[in-house]
C-alpha positions in Angstrom: 129.9 182.8 88.8 128.7 179.4 90.6 125.6 179.8 88.7 127.4 179.2 84.9 126.6 182.7 84.1 128.7 185.2 83.5 127.2 189.0 83.2 129.5 192.1 81.1 128.8 195.5 81.6 129.6 197.9 79.3 131.5 200.8 81.6 131.4 203.5 79.1 127.0 203.0 79.1 125.8 202.2 82.3 122.4 202.5 80.5 122.9 199.3 78.3 121.8 196.0 79.2 124.3 193.6 80.2 125.4 191.3 78.2 125.3 187.2 79.7 126.9 184.1 78.4 125.5 180.9 79.9 128.4 178.3 80.6 128.0 174.5 81.3 129.3 174.1 85.6 130.4 177.5 87.3 133.8 178.4 88.4 135.3 179.7 91.7 138.2 181.1 89.1 138.9 184.1 88.3 138.6 185.4 84.2 141.6 186.4 82.2 140.7 189.5 80.1 143.4 189.4 76.7 142.7 192.2 73.9 138.8 192.8 74.0 138.1 189.4 75.0 137.5 187.3 78.1 138.1 183.7 78.8 137.1 181.2 82.0 137.3 177.8 82.6 134.4 175.3 84.4 134.8 173.2 87.2 133.2 171.2 84.7 136.4 171.1 82.8 135.5 173.4 79.5 137.5 177.1 78.8 135.5 179.3 77.6 136.3 182.5 75.4 134.0 185.0 74.5 134.2 189.2 73.3 134.0 190.9 76.3 130.9 193.4 74.0 129.1 190.9 73.3 127.0 187.4 74.4 128.3 185.7 71.9 130.9 182.6 72.6 133.6 182.3 70.4 135.3 179.1 71.4 134.6 176.4 74.1 137.1 173.9 74.9 135.8 170.6 76.4 139.1 168.5 78.7 138.6 165.6 80.2 138.7 166.9 83.8 138.1 170.1 86.0 140.0 173.0 85.7 140.7 175.1 89.3 143.5 176.9 87.6 142.9 180.0 85.8 143.8 180.5 82.0 147.0 181.8 81.2 147.0 185.0 78.4 149.9 183.8 76.1 152.1 185.9 73.2 150.4 185.6 69.7 146.7 185.7 71.5 146.9 182.3 72.9 145.9 180.9 75.9 146.7 178.4 78.1 144.7 176.3 80.8 145.9 173.9 82.9 143.4 170.2 83.7 143.8 168.1 87.3 144.5 165.8 84.9 148.3 167.0 84.3 147.3 168.4 81.1 148.5 171.9 79.7 145.7 172.9 76.7 
């Protein structure tokens, strides 16, 4: 996803148009799935969370530095992500 566009396809109905979500900055890190949500960091220091079956971003966290590692799914629906400034969000 170097272009900053994430596409989500419905496997149960391949005739439906894929959902597209545009992020600020690309990523070379694999997104994570937790329940029906997807989370991915960007090179520009943002973490995005969206529903996997819509094109709406639920949450965007902006950090002060790049995120070059994948996020981690934690208990109780939480997500953690490290940044290059040494902080864990």
